[in-house]
SEMISE-820822 format. One record per atom (N, C-alpha, C): residue in one letter; x, y, z. Coordinates in steps of 0.2 Angstrom, whole numbers, plus 5000, padded with zeros to 4 digits. Each point is the difference from the previous one (the first is absolute). Layout:
AXYZ/...
This chain:
M511251015174/M499450014998/M499749974998/I499349965002/I499749954997/I499450034997/F499949984994/F499550034996/F499449934996/L499350035002/L499549955002/L499849994990/V500049964998/V499849974993/V499250005002/K499550044996/K499449995001/K499749924997/K499749965003/K499849954997/K499550024994/R499949974995/R499650004994/R499549965001/V499450014996/V499449955000/V499849994993/Y499749954996/Y500049994995/Y499249995000/L499750004994/L499449994998/L500049944994/C499749954999/C500349964994/C498949974999/I499950054997/I499349984996/I500049954994/D499549945001/D499849974994/D499249994998/F499950024995/F499349984998/F499949944999/K499349985004/K499849924998/K499649994995/S500349964996/S499949964994/S500150074994/F500350025001/F500150064996/F499550024993/Y500149964996/Y499649994992/Y499349995000/A499949945005/A499549985002/A499550045001/S500350045007/S499750055003/S499750044996/V500550034995/V499850064995/V499349964998/E500049964998/E499549964994/E499550025004/C500049965007/C499450015004/C499650065000/V500550045001/V499650095001/V499850024996/E500349974994/E499950044992/E499249975001/R499849955001/R499349984998/R499549995004/G500450035008/G499550035004/G499949945006/L500449935000/L500049955006/L500750025004/D499749975005/D500550005008/D500549964997/P500950055000/P500549944999/P500149965004/L499849985008/L500049975004/L499749945001/S499450004994/S499449935000/S499949994993/A500250044998/A499749984990/A500549945000/L499949974994/L500349945000/L500150024990/L500850025001/L500050024991/L500950005000/V500049964992/V500750004998/V500250054996/V500650015000/V500450044993/V500249974996/A499949974994/A500149964995/A500050024992/D500249984996/D499850024994/D499749944997/P499349995000/P499949934997/P500049994992/E500250054996/E500549994995/E500649954998/R500450005007/R500449964999/R500149935002/G499349975000/G499949935004/G500049995006/R499649945002/R499949995009/R500849985002/G500750004998/G500550015001/G500350035003/T499850074996/T500250055002/T500150015008/I500550055003/I500150025007/I499650055001/C499649985006/C499550075003/C500550055003/L500050084997/L500250055003/L499950025007/A499649975004/A499750025003/A499449965004/V499849995005/V499549965003/V499550065006/S499549995000/S499750055007/S500349965007/C499850055005/C500349965007/C499649965001/A499249994997/A499749955003/A500049934996/L500350014993/L500249944998/L500749965005/K500450065001/K500549975003/K499849975007/G499550035003/G499649975007/G499849934998/L499949984994/L499649934998/L500649954999/G500550034999/G500749954999/G500350004992/V499850054996/V500250024994/V500650045000/K500649974998/K500850045000/K499750044995/N500550065003/N500350054993/N500149994996/R500150034996/R500650004993/R499849914999/C499449974999/C499849934998/C499850004994/R499949954996/R499949984994/R499049995000/V499950054995/V499250004999/V499649935003/F500249934996/F500149945002/F499849965005/Q500650035005/Q500050005007/Q499550035004/I499550034998/I499350045005/I499749945000/P499849965006/P499349965001/P499450024997/S499749934994/S499750044997/S499250025003/H499949985008/H499550015003/H499850085003/I500750044998/I500050065004/I499850054993/P499450035001/P499650064996/P500750054999/Y500350034995/Y500350065001/Y500050024994/V500250075000/V499950074994/V500649984998/T500150034994/T500750004997/T500150064998/A500450035000/A500450084998/A500349994995/V500150044994/V500650014997/V500550035002/P500550005000/P500650055003/P500150044998/R499950075001/R500050064998/R500750055004/M500549995000/M500650035001/M500250055000/K499850054996/K499950084999/K499350035007/R499649985000/R499350005005/R500449985007/Y500549965002/Y500349995005/Y500650045004/I500250024993/I500750045001/I499650085003/D499450014995/D499750085002/D499749995008/Y499949945004/Y499850005005/Y500650015006/S500549974998/S500750025004/S500150055002/A500050034991/A500250065000/A499750055007/E499249994997/E499650045007/E500449995006/I499949935001/I500249985007/I500750045002/Y500649994995/Y500650055002/Y499950085002/G499350024996/G499750065001/G499750015008/L499849965003/L499849995008/L500550005002/Y500749965000/Y500650025004/Y500250065000/L499850034994/L500650075001/L499450065004/K499549975002/K499350055004/K500850005006/Y499949955004/Y500649985005/Y500550035001/M500449974994/M500850025000/M500350004995/A500550035001/A500550024994/A500349934994/K500150034995/K500149934995/K500749965003/E500450055002/E500749975002/E499849945006/D499549995005/D499849975002/D499649944999/I500050004994/I499649944995/I500449964994/H500049935003/H500549974994/H499149944999/V500050004994/V499849954994/V500249935001/Y499849985003/Y500249935000/Y499649954991/S499650005001/S499549984995/S499350044998/V499749984993/V499550034999/V499549995007/D499949955005/D499449995004/D500550005006/E500750035003/E500550025008/E500350054999/A500250025006/A500250064999/A500249995009/F500850054999/F500050005009/F500150095000/L500049995005/L499850085003/L500650025006/D500350055002/D500350035003/D499750035005/I499750005006/I499550025002/I500250035008/T500750005000/T500550025007/T499750085001/D500250044996/D499950085002/D499250024999/Y499649974997/Y499350015001/Y499649985005/L500349955005/L499650005007/L499950045003/S500550045000/S499750065005/S499750074996/L500050004994/L499750034996/L499250005001/Y499849944999/Y499349974999/Y499849985009/Q500550015004/Q500149975008/Q499549954999/A500149964998/A499749915000/A500749965000/S499749965003/S500549934999/S499949954995/P500849974997/P499949964994/P499549965001/E499649985002/E499449964998/E499750024999/D499750095003/D499450024998/D500250034994/L500550054998/L500250014995/L499949934995/A500349975001/A499949924995/A499049984996/R499950045007/R499049984999/R499750064996/Q500350045001/Q499750074996/Q500150004994/I500849984997/I500249994994/I499649944996/M499749965004/M499749934998/M499350024998/Q499750015004/Q499350065001/Q500050044993/D500450035000/D499950074993/D500149934995/I500449995000/I500149964991/I499449965000/L499749965005/L499249975000/L499650054997/R500050055003/R499250044998/R500250044993/H500550014998/H500250024994/H500049954995/T500249955001/T500249964993/T499449925003/G499849985004/G499649935001/G500549955003/I500850024999/I500549944999/I500150015008/P499849925003/P500349995007/P500849985000/S500350015005/S500850005002/S500249965006/A500549995001/A500449975006/A500650044999/A500250005006/A500550055002/A500749975006/G500550014998/G500549975005/G500650065002/I500050015008/I500250045004/I500749975001/G500750044998/G500749985002/G500450045001/T500549985005/T500550095001/T500449954995/N500149964995/N500550024995/N499449984994/L500249994994/L499749984996/L499949914998/Y500449985003/Y499849915001/Y499749995004/L500150035005/L499150005004/L499550015000/A499750064995/A499850024999/A499549944996/K500450004993/K499749924996/K499949955002/T500449995006/T499949945004/T499350005004/A500150045001/A499250025007/A499449994993/L500150044997/L499649994993/L499849934997/D500549994998/D499949904998/D499549965006/L500650005005/L499949945003/L499450025006/L499950065002/L499550015005/L499450044998/A500150064995/A499450044999/A499549984995/K500349954997/K499549984993/K499649955004/H500049975006/H499749945003/H499750045006/S499950065002/S499750035004/S499550035000/P499550005003/P499450025002/P500050084996/E500450045003/E499950055000/E500650034992/N500549954998/N500550014995/N500450045000/L500250015007/L500750045004/L500349975003/A500650005000/A500550005006/A500850014997/S500349995007/S500650045001/S500449965003/L500650014999/L500749965003/L500650065001/D500349965004/D500950045001/D500249935002/E500850015002/E500349944999/E499849965006/E499750035005/E500049965006/E499349954998/S499450054998/S499649945000/S500049954994/Y500550034994/Y500049964994/Y500349915004/Q500550035003/Q500349945003/Q499749955005/K499650045004/K499349975005/K499649954996/S499750044993/S499449964999/S500249974993/L500550024996/L500249954994/L500649984999/W500449995004/W500750005001/W499849904996/R499549985002/R500049915000/R499449974997/H500050074994/H499350004995/H500449944995/R499649964998/R500049974995/R499450004993/P500249994994/P500649994998/P500350094998/L500749984998/L500450065000/L499750034992/S499849974996/S500050034995/S499450045000/D499550005005/D499550065002/D500450065002/F500549995002/F500550084999/F500150044996/W500250064999/W500250044993/W500849995000/R499949984991/R500550004999/R500349914999/I499849975004/I500149914999/I499649974997/G500249994993/G499549964997/G500149915002/K499749964996/K500049924999/K500749975002/S500450034994/S500549964998/S500650045008/M499950055001/M500550015006/M499949985007/E499249975000/E499949985006/E500149915000/A500050004995/A500249934998/A500749975003/R500550064997/R500750015001/R500150005009/L499650055000/L500250015010/L499749935002/N499749974999/N499449945003/N500749964999/Q500449984993/Q500649965003/Q500650005004/I500150055001/I500350035005/I499850005008/G499449985001/G499849995006/G499650065003/L499950054995/L499650065003/L499450034996/F499549975007/F499150014997/F499750065003/T500250045005/T499850065001/T500450074999/M500050075001/M500250055001/M500549985005/E499949975008/E500249995006/E500749964998/D499949934996/D500549964998/D500550054996/I499650044997/I500850054994/I500450055004/A499650035007/A500250055002/A500449985008/K499949925000/K500749965004/K500449964997/S500049994995/S500449954997/S500750034998/Q500549974998/Q500750044997/Q499950034994/E500450064999/E499850034993/E500349974994/A500749965004/A500549984993/A499449964994/P499849945002/P499549984996/P499450024996/L499850055003/L499650064998/L500350024993/Y500550055003/Y500450034993/Y500349954996/H500249945002/H500149954994/H499549964995/A499450025003/A499349984995/A499550054998/F500450085000/F499650044998/F500550074997/G500649995003/G500550064998/G499650055003/R500050074997/R499950055003/R499450015001/D499449955000/D499450015001/D499849985006/A500749975004/A499949985006/A500050025006/E500350094997/E499950055006/E499250035002/L499649994992/L499450015001/L499749965003/L500149965000/L499549925003/L500250025008/I500649985003/I500250045006/I499650055002/D500150044997/D499750095004/D499149974999/H499649994998/H499449974998/H499749965006/A500749965001/A499949945003/A499950025010/F500350075000/F499850045007/F499750064998/G499750004995/G499650065000/G500250065000/R500550024995/R500650044998/R499950024992/E500050064999/E499950034993/E500250085000/P500649994998/P500250085000/P500050054996/V499849974995/V499650044994/V499450035000/T499950075000/T499650045000/T499650014992/I499550055002/I499850024993/I500450054998/A500350055004/A500750044996/A500549964998/H500149955000/H500649984997/H499749974995/I499549974997/I499449994994/I500050034996/K500050065003/K499850064995/K500750034998/N500550005004/N500650014996/N500349964999/Y500049924999/Y500349974995/Y500250014993/L500449995000/L500250004989/L500649944999/P499549954996/P500349944998/P500650014997/K500849965001/K500350004996/K500050004992/S499549944998/S499949994995/S499150004999/R499749994995/R499350004995/R500049944996/S499449995000/S500049964994/S499250004998/L499749994995/L499350014996/L499849924999/S499549995001/S499849924998/S499250004997/S499849944996/S499549994997/S499849915004/S499649975001/S499849935001/S499250004997/Q500049944995/Q499349995000/Q499949945000/M499449985003/M499849915000/M499550004995/L500249974995/L499849984992/L498949965004/P499850024996/P499349975000/P499949934997/R500549984996/R500249924998/R500749994999/N499849914998/N500749985000/N500150064992/Y501050005001/Y500250054994/Y500549964998/T500050024990/T500449964998/T500850025003/Y500549994996/Y500450025000/Y500250064996/E499849994994/E499950064993/E499550065005/E499549985003/E499550065003/E500350035005/G500449955006/G500250045005/G500650054997/M500250004993/M500650054999/M499650054998/L499349994998/L499650075000/L500050035002/I499649975009/I500150035005/I500750055003/L500549954999/L500650055002/L500150044996/K500050004994/K499950084997/K499550055001/E499449995001/E499750025004/E500250055007/M500249955004/M500450035006/M500450034999/V500549994995/V500750044997/V499850065001/D499650034994/D499550044996/D499850055007/S499649975004/S499650055004/S500550015005/L500549985003/L500550025006/L500750054997/C499949984992/C500450064997/C499750074999/L499450015001/L499650044997/L500250035006/E499649965009/E499950025006/E500950035001/L500449984997/L500850045003/L500150054997/A499850024994/A500150064996/A499650055002/A499249975003/A499850075001/A500350025007/Q500349965003/Q500250045008/Q500850024999/G500350014994/G500650014997/G500549955006/L499949934999/L500449955002/L500249944997/C500649995000/C500449954997/C500149935004/A499949954996/A500249925005/A500749994998/G500249965003/G500849965001/G500049934999/S499549965001/S500049945000/S499349995000/L499749914996/L499650015001/L499849915002/S499549985006/S500049935001/S499250004997/L500049914998/L499549985001/L499649914999/T499750005005/T499649955003/T499549964995/V499849934998/V499649964995/V499749965006/D499450015001/D499749935003/D499549984996/Y500149925003/Y499649974996/Y499249975003/S499849974995/S499349985004/S500249925004/W499550035008/W500349965006/W499949934998/H499649954995/H500249954998/H500449994997/W500450034997/W500449984992/W500649965006/G500450055006/G500549975002/G500850045002/P500050044994/P500450045001/P500350045004/K500450015003/K500250055005/K500250084995/P499750065004/P500050044997/P500850044996/S499950004994/S500750024996/S500050085002/T500750035003/T500250065000/T500950024999/A500150054999/A500550044998/A499950064999/A500650035003/A500150085001/A500650034993/V499950024997/V500650054995/V500350065001/P500650025000/P500150084998/P499850014993/L500050055000/L499950054994/L500750034998/P500150014996/P500550044997/P500350045001/V499650074999/V499850035004/V499250045001/S500150045005/S499350025003/S499450034995/A499549965000/A499850034994/A499150015002/N499450024997/N499449995000/N499749994992/S500350004996/S500149994993/S499449924999/Y499450004998/Y499849924998/Y500449974996/R500450034992/R500549964996/R500450025004/C500450035005/C500549955004/C499949945004/I499550015002/I500049955006/I499849944999/L499550004994/L499549924998/L500649964998/P500450014997/P500349934998/P500349975006/H500350055006/H500349955005/H499549975004/A499350045001/A499649965003/A499849924997/L499850004991/L499849954997/L500749955000/R500650015000/R500449955000/R499949985006/C500050015005/C499949985011/C499649974998/Y499450024995/Y499349955001/Y500249934996/E500350024994/E500349934996/E500449965005/R500550045004/R500449945003/R499749965004/I499750045005/I499749965008/I499249974998/T499750024994/T499349965001/T499849934997/D499849965002/D499949924999/D499450024994/K500149994994/K499750004995/K499449964999/N500049975004/N499449924998/N499650025007/A500350045008/A499450005004/A499550064999/P499549985001/P499450064999/P500150045007/I499950074997/I500350055005/I499350035003/R500150045008/R499650025000/R500150075003/K500750025002/K500150045006/K500550054997/L500150074997/L500550044997/L500350055006/S500650005001/S500250075004/S500650015000/L500250064998/L500450034996/L500050095004/S501049985001/S500050065004/S500550034997/F500150075001/F500650044997/F500350035008/G500449995001/G500850035004/G500250054999/S500650015005/S500350075000/S499850044996/V499450045003/V499550054995/V500450055004/S500250054997/S500250065000/S499850064997/R500150085002/R499850044994/R500350004994/E499650024996/E500450014991/E500450075001/T500550025004/T500450065002/T500450004994/F500349964997/F500250014992/F500249934996/R500150004994/R499849954995/R500549965000/Q499949935001/Q500649954996/Q499949964994/Y500549994996/Y499849974994/Y500449945001/E499949964994/E500449944998/E500450014995/L500349924998/L500650044996/L499650004994/F499649974998/F499549984995/F499450044997/T500050025005/T499150045001/T500250064998/S499550034994/S500050065000/S499650055004/P500350055002/P499750055004/P499650044997/R499750004991/R499650024999/R499349965003/E500149934997/E499449975002/E500049995007/Q500350025005/Q499949985008/Q499450075000/D500450054999/D499550075000/D499550004998/R499849974993/R499449974996/R499649965006/D500249965001/D499649955005/D499750035007/R500550055001/R499850055006/R499550035001/R500050044992/R499350055000/R499549964998/L500049944996/L499349964999/L499949995006/Q500349955006/Q499749985005/Q499850055004/Q500250085000/Q499750055004/Q499250024994/A500149994996/A499150024997/A499749935000/V500249975001/V499549935002/V499750005007/W500650035004/W499850005007/W499450074998/D500150054999/D499650065000/D499349994996/I500049964996/I499449974997/I499449975005/R500549965003/R499649955004/R499650035006/R500450055003/R500050025005/R499550054999/R499850044994/R499550064997/R499449954999/F500149954997/F499549964996/F499849945003/G500149975005/G500149915002/G500649964999/P500049955004/P500649964999/P499949954992/N499450015000/N499949964993/N500050054992/A500250065003/A499750044993/A500749984997/L500749974999/L500349994996/L500449945003/L499949944996/L500549944999/L500149974997/R500649975000/R500349944996/R499649954997/G500249984993/G499749984996/G499949925005/M500549985005/M500049935003/M499750005004/D499750085002/D499549995005/D499249984996/L500149984995/L499149994999/L500049934998/M500749955000/M499849955000/M499649955007/E499949954996/E499549965005/E500349985006/A500549995001/A500549975008/A500250095004/A500050024996/A500050075004/A499650035004/T500350055007/T499650015005/T500150085003/T500450044995/T500150075002/T499350035003/R499749984991/R499250035001/R499750025006/E500149925001/E499449965006/E500250065007/R500849985001/R500550025007/R499850094999/N500050044995/N500050064999/N499450025004/L499549964998/L499350015006/L500149985007/Q500749985002/Q499949955007/Q500250045003/I500150015007/I500450035007/I500349945005/G500749984998/G500249955005/G499749944998/G499749994993/G499949924997/G499350005001/H499850045002/H499049975001/H499850084996/K499249994998/K499750054998/K500050065005/S500250064996/S499950075002/S499450025006/G499549984994/G499250015002/G499950095001/Q499550015003/Q499750065001/Q499850025007/
């Protein structure tokens, strides 16, 4: 007996220069023709633009460029980032998706991009994949004013590739791919870094072994690929042929073997060794509160210290296990400080700190160190819960530590940001 498996159809939708388009709509400007930059002028002309409008891209201005890199002869409008507003728009668009399909068939890839499994809805709406895509895109444009592009594919990879390499350059902002058309139209496309999940570094390594196109990868021997990329070679080979076995259902049902919680700060200026230690203390405090609020504990921590680019030293990094899983600031801070003292160049200007808590698990039972007082840990737990409750009710800056009021501290400002940018309204 032969069972026929229904071929799935996916839609990958991306909003054109999303942050810049939102700011254009808010100002009554055309997102496709207005010259607008989303950047915080308070950070100076060296700050990175969060987004540039479609028209500026058409003039050769690179997305994520620095303000001073925009040619001086181009007159443009500067919009201060408003992350909360962008999230509100994204949520409104998600609500539009729900008009067409169940949430189980939607995977939000980022704030401005989503995958939709439209397989079972084509017969319901008596529409072709292209017609349904156009209908959804027009609905988004009508309700929000945000233009979009969409890729259609027989798997998630092909939908994403159709979007990135074809739809964004199509007059209709729409393109579709199956394995056959993918191999016919894109097998010899260069550079390889245009393809999803192939960065400049991987492209360089592929070029070193004589592979410059997806066709080269598909027709090459597998052994050198596995030697160069390990398990990632399997994904690379599948994508070279246009294959992708993972579905949205697989993504929804995925349970990671381990969890982590992390925080990273790009500092506004060069920080000294002592100032960097202050930032680390604030980050430990913030992550410990987050752990306690979710009923979680961490079993390890890792720290990376990046220095000013013109100084020269490579980033310092280290990971250390904790004696017992914990979420207490009192318990975790000494280990973080010892790690910082051990790896940090005391004479180098610090520009970025990244802290991650690993081996995160549920706080199902309590563990104690031999020389730690259970009474003190219980006190810390109650104190952290009280701080969290106060901040949740009255705002993130309603209760602060004394160190948060020091000149080099960043917690107060970061509490008013989303993703490192001003939340706005």
